[in-house]
C-alpha positions in Angstrom: 102.0 123.3 120.4 102.1 126.7 117.6 99.1 127.7 116.3 100.8 130.5 113.8 100.5 128.1 110.6 96.5 128.7 111.5 94.8 130.6 109.0 94.6 134.1 110.8 91.8 135.0 113.0 90.6 138.5 114.1 91.2 138.5 118.2 89.0 135.2 118.0 86.2 136.4 116.7 85.9 136.3 113.0 85.3 132.6 112.6 82.4 132.9 114.9 80.9 135.7 113.0 81.5 134.1 109.6 80.0 130.5 110.9 82.9 128.7 110.9 85.2 126.4 113.3 87.7 127.9 115.9 88.3 124.8 117.6 89.0 121.2 117.2 89.2 118.0 119.3 92.2 115.4 120.0 90.6 111.7 120.5 92.4 108.8 120.6 92.8 105.2 122.1 94.7 104.6 124.7 97.9 103.0 123.3 100.7 100.7 124.9 103.8 100.4 122.4 106.7 98.8 123.1 108.4 95.0 121.9 106.6 92.2 124.1 103.6 94.4 124.7 101.2 91.5 123.1 101.5 89.8 126.8 99.7 92.8 128.5 96.1 92.3 126.7 95.1 89.6 129.4 95.7 92.6 132.1 94.1 95.4 130.1 90.9 93.3 129.5 90.8 92.9 132.6 91.2 96.0 133.8 88.8 97.2 131.3 86.3 94.6 132.8 85.7 92.2 130.5 84.8 88.7 131.6 84.0 87.0 127.8 85.9 88.5 124.9 85.3 87.7 121.1 89.0 87.2 119.8 88.9 88.2 116.4 91.5 86.8 114.0 92.1 85.7 110.8 92.9 82.0 109.7 96.9 82.9 108.7 97.3 85.2 112.3 95.8 81.9 114.3 98.6 79.4 113.3 100.8 82.4 114.5 102.5 82.7 117.6 101.3 86.1 118.2 98.1 84.4 118.4 99.1 81.9 121.4 100.5 84.9 123.4 97.3 86.7 122.8 95.1 83.4 123.8 97.7 82.6 126.2 97.5 86.4 128.0 94.0 86.5 128.1 93.2 82.7 129.6 95.6 83.8 132.2 93.8 86.9 133.5 90.8 84.1 134.2 89.1 85.5 130.2 86.5 83.4 128.5 87.6 83.4 125.3 85.6 82.8 122.4 88.2 83.1 118.9 85.8 84.3 115.0 88.2 83.5 112.6 86.6 84.0 109.4 87.8 87.6 108.9 88.3 88.1 104.9 91.5 90.2 103.8 89.8 93.0 102.7 86.2 92.5 104.2 83.4 92.4 102.7 79.7 92.6 103.4 79.6 89.0 103.5 81.6 88.5 105.8 80.9 91.5 107.7 77.4 89.7 108.2 79.5 86.8 109.4 81.3 88.3 111.9 78.0 90.2 113.1 76.6 86.9 113.8 78.3 85.3 115.8 78.6 88.2 117.9 75.6 88.3 118.2 75.4 84.7 118.8 78.5 84.6 121.2 77.5 87.5 123.6 80.5 88.7 124.4 81.0 91.8 126.6 84.5 92.8 125.0 86.6 92.4 122.1 90.1 91.5 120.9 91.1 91.8 117.3 94.7 90.8 116.5 95.2 91.8 113.0 95.4 93.5 110.4 93.3 96.7 109.2 90.8 94.1 107.8 90.5 92.3 111.0 90.7 95.4 114.0 87.5 96.8 111.2 85.7 93.5 111.3 85.6 93.6 114.7 84.6 97.3 115.5 81.6 96.0 113.5 80.8 93.3 114.7 81.3 95.4 118.8 79.0 98.2 116.6 75.8 95.8 115.2 76.1 93.5 118.5 75.7 96.4 120.8 73.6 98.5 118.7 71.5 96.4 116.4 69.9 97.9 113.3 69.7 96.8 108.9 72.8 96.3 107.8 72.6 100.0 105.8 72.3 102.0 108.8 75.5 103.1 109.6 77.1 102.9 106.3 78.3 106.0 105.2 75.9 108.5 102.8 75.3 108.0 99.6 75.9 104.6 99.8 74.2 103.9 103.1 71.8 105.1 105.0 74.6 107.0 107.4 73.0 106.7 111.2 74.5 107.9 113.8 75.8 105.6 116.5 73.5 105.7 119.2 75.3 105.1 122.4 78.8 103.7 123.5 80.3 100.1 122.3 81.8 97.4 123.7 85.4 97.5 125.2 87.6 96.8 122.5 91.6 95.9 122.5 93.0 96.3 119.0 96.4 94.7 118.7 97.6 95.3 115.2 99.9 93.3 112.5 101.3 95.3 110.1 102.0 98.7 110.0 99.7 100.5 108.2 96.3 101.2 108.1 96.3 102.9 111.8 92.3 101.0 112.5 93.8 100.7 115.8 93.7 104.1 116.8 90.7 105.5 114.6 86.8 105.4 114.3 86.8 104.2 110.5 85.7 100.6 109.6 86.0 99.7 105.8 84.5 97.0 103.2 83.7 96.4 99.7 80.4 96.4 99.2 80.1 93.9 95.6 76.4 95.3 95.3 78.0 99.0 94.3 81.5 97.8 93.0 83.4 100.4 95.7 84.6 100.4 98.9 83.1 102.2 101.4 82.5 101.9 105.4 81.6 103.5 108.4 82.7 106.7 110.9 81.8 106.8 114.0 84.1 108.3 117.3 82.6 106.0 119.0 84.3 103.0 116.7 87.9 103.6 118.1 89.1 101.2 119.9 88.9 101.9 123.9 92.9 101.0 123.8 95.3 99.9 121.2 98.3 97.5 122.0 101.1 97.7 119.5 104.1 95.2 119.5 106.3 95.7 116.5 107.7 92.7 117.1 104.8 91.0 114.5 106.3 93.0 111.5 108.9 90.5 111.9 107.9 87.9 109.5 105.9 90.2 106.8 106.3 89.6 103.5 108.2 92.6 101.7 104.9 93.1 99.4 102.9 93.6 102.6 105.4 95.9 104.3 105.7 98.0 101.1 102.1 98.4 100.6 101.0 99.0 104.4 104.5 101.4 104.5 102.3 103.4 101.7 99.1 103.8 103.5 101.4 105.2 106.6 102.8 108.0 104.1 99.6 108.7 102.5 97.8 108.9 105.7 100.7 111.2 106.5 100.5 113.7 104.1 96.8 113.1 103.0 96.1 114.8 106.7 98.9 117.4 106.5 97.5 118.5 103.3 93.5 118.5 104.2 91.8 121.6 104.5 92.3 123.3 107.7 89.7 122.8 110.6 89.2 126.6 110.6 87.7 126.6 107.0 84.6 123.8 108.3 81.3 125.8 109.0 80.8 125.1 112.8 78.6 121.8 113.7 75.1 122.8 115.3 76.7 121.2 118.3 79.9 120.5 119.5 79.1 116.6 120.0 78.8 116.5 115.6 82.1 117.8 114.9 83.1 114.9 112.7 86.6 113.2 113.2 87.7 114.5 109.9 87.8 118.2 111.0 90.7 118.6 108.9 94.4 119.3 109.4 94.6 121.1 113.1 98.0 121.6 115.2 97.7 118.3 116.9 97.5 116.5 113.4 100.3 118.0 111.9 102.4 117.1 115.1 102.0 113.4 114.5 102.4 113.7 110.4 105.8 115.6 111.1 107.0 112.9 112.4 105.8 110.1 110.4 106.6 111.9 107.5 110.0 111.9 108.5 110.4 108.2 109.9 108.8 106.4 106.7 111.5 109.1 104.6 114.3 107.3 106.5 113.1 103.7 107.0 110.1 102.3 104.8 112.5 101.3 101.9 114.9 99.9 104.8 112.0 98.0 106.4 110.6 97.0 102.4 114.6 95.3 102.5 114.0 93.1 105.8 115.9 95.3 108.5 114.1 94.9 111.3 114.6 98.2 113.1 113.3 100.0 110.3 110.2 98.0 110.5 109.9 98.7 113.9 110.5 102.5 113.7 107.7 102.0 110.5 105.2 100.4 112.9 105.8 103.7 115.0 105.1 105.5 112.2 102.2 104.0 111.6 100.1 104.8 115.4 101.3 108.3 114.7 99.6 109.0 111.0 96.8 106.7 112.5 96.5 109.2 115.7 96.8 112.5 113.1 94.5 111.5 110.6 91.8 109.9 113.3 91.8 113.6 114.2 92.1 115.0 110.9 91.1 113.1 107.8 92.3 112.0 104.4 91.0 112.9 101.2 91.3 112.2 97.7 94.0 109.7 97.5 92.3 107.7 99.6 88.7 108.7 98.1 90.1 107.1 94.6 91.6 104.1 96.1 88.6 102.6 97.2 87.6 102.9 93.3 90.9 101.2 92.4 90.6 98.1 95.1 87.0 98.1 94.4 87.1 97.3 90.4 89.9 94.7 90.6 89.9 92.3 88.1 92.9 90.0 87.7 95.7 91.9 89.6 97.7 89.8 92.0 99.8 91.1 94.6 102.9 89.6 95.7 103.3 88.7 99.3 99.0 88.6 99.4 96.3 85.5 98.6 96.3 84.1 94.6 93.4 86.1 94.1 92.2 89.4 92.3 93.5 92.0 95.0 94.7 95.5 94.8 96.1 96.3 99.0 94.7 99.3 100.7 97.9 100.8 100.6 98.8 99.5 96.9 95.7 101.5 95.7 96.3 104.6 97.2 99.6 105.1 96.7 99.0 104.9 92.9 96.9 107.4 92.5 98.7 110.2 95.5 101.4 111.8 93.0 99.2 113.5 90.7 96.8 114.1 93.6 99.4 115.7 95.2 100.9 117.9 92.2 96.8 118.7 92.3 96.7 120.2 95.6 100.0 122.0 95.7 98.8 125.6 94.8 96.5 125.4 97.9 99.9 125.8 100.3 102.6 124.8 98.5 104.8 125.5 101.4 103.3 122.4 103.2 104.0 120.0 100.2 107.2 121.5 100.1 107.9 120.9 103.9 106.5 117.5 103.1 109.1 116.5 100.5 111.8 117.9 102.5 110.7 115.9 105.5 110.8 112.9 103.5 114.2 113.4 102.1 114.0 115.0 99.2 116.6 116.8 97.1 115.3 120.4 97.0 118.9 121.5 95.2 117.4 124.7 93.4 113.6 124.1 93.9 111.9 127.1 96.7 108.3 126.5 98.0 106.4 127.1 94.4 107.5 123.8 93.6 106.1 122.3 96.4 103.7 120.2 93.9 106.3 118.7 91.6 109.1 118.3 94.5 106.9 115.9 96.5 105.0 113.9 93.5 109.1 113.2 92.2 109.7 112.1 96.3 107.1 109.9 96.3 107.3 108.5 93.4 110.9 107.4 93.6 109.7 105.7 96.9 107.3 104.1 94.8 109.8 102.6 92.7 112.5 101.9 96.1 109.7 99.9 97.2 108.5 97.9 93.8 105.0 99.7 93.8 103.3 99.2 90.6 103.6 102.4 87.9 100.1 104.0 88.3 96.8 102.5 87.3 98.4 100.6 84.3 100.6 99.0 86.3 97.2 97.0 88.4 95.8 96.6 85.5 93.4 99.8 84.5 93.4 101.8 81.2 92.0 105.1 79.9 88.9 103.0 79.3 88.1 102.2 82.6 88.4 106.3 83.7 84.5 106.5 83.9 84.0 103.5 86.6 86.6 104.4 88.5 85.0 108.2 88.6 81.8 106.4 89.6 83.2 104.4 92.4 85.3 107.2 93.6 82.8 110.1 93.5 80.4 109.0 96.6 83.1 108.9 98.8 81.7 112.3 99.9 83.1 112.2 103.3 87.0 112.2 102.0 86.2 114.5 98.9 85.0 117.3 101.4 88.0 117.3 103.4 89.9 117.6 100.3 91.9 121.7 99.8 90.4 121.9 96.3 86.5 121.2 94.7 86.8 118.2 93.5 84.3 116.4 90.8 83.9 114.0 88.5 85.9 116.1 86.0 88.0 116.5 88.9 88.6 112.9 89.3 88.6 112.2 85.4 91.7 113.9 85.2 93.5 113.1 87.9 92.3 109.6 87.2 94.5 110.0 83.8 97.4 111.7 85.3 97.3 108.6 87.5 97.8 105.9 84.5 101.9 105.8 84.7 104.4 107.9 86.5 107.8 106.2 84.9 
């Protein structure tokens, strides 16, 4: 592992005298990856001491063979299983409260989640509030919530993702639509990270193309945002090493995952959306790598803006998703990304240029100074290739919505503080303006 690209620290003492970080922490779930690995769920659960498992899923997935495979594995291991299948496609305060009530009544000693990010996040929250009961606002990120620290360990949780995108199976983050505030927010704590992740790439074979496109864009943005986040050495040292945030900034560990995830996205995303099964399996691996990376570095502006875009949707319907107003998370992130990477390029043009190269950009005649433009151009090409709408206007927004979108994005300080540039209301307004259309 090479640290030569990090900011120079004079004999290791410079950061100490300035009060900045000198170390970074690597956390992740135990990961099992490979076709057929869902059959291991029962043995893995038994190995964690689970005797009564809450199996969290949604009604669509309950009808698929993957659910039967997991449920059979649990039963074969002698584990009592109680099913909750009322997870919302995009979780809300109401759907989270239903899951919490279920967990409080069922009293499981472990959780199994089978689904996309919405399912895995819901399982994290049901586990949290049943393990450490508190008012609903207690653990939700400030300033919308109280931002209270999770006080202790949670029950074991095995996460089994069924989409190749969110990375939730290896992160300590859970996100929901808080309708009362017309914004997305969530909870972030290392204690939320699932104990184990079982990643079976077969689950991607039957996904609709629109779901593969949106989730793939989420993978791409996880990798790009982590790779371009502020370096961990720029952060003030916490009062205790135990207070170091999960979003600690880019570091040598996260860089490794980002680079390979970017290479895989550039090579396989378009083919995966077109239905190539081998490419879909490669994107599942990219999702795992990018999830581990951003779980240890953090994302920044595109995700902060996405929470407003998804939270204020009016009438947009995404192909491959239920017929209801919805901007899928990965799509919501993607529509602002080109404008954001143009804006952040000046902080590390070489990194932006390298990222574009890893994505397969045509860099003939370009140099590092052109990093932001080359990266934004390549990102836009991928948007077109997988049929992502043309910016904010493509998902139903106009210039008159910018003030409201800024209002929804500005509270996402956990994300904005990880950006390599200062991002206030004026900067956000300009970025939303630049994101209205790209072609």
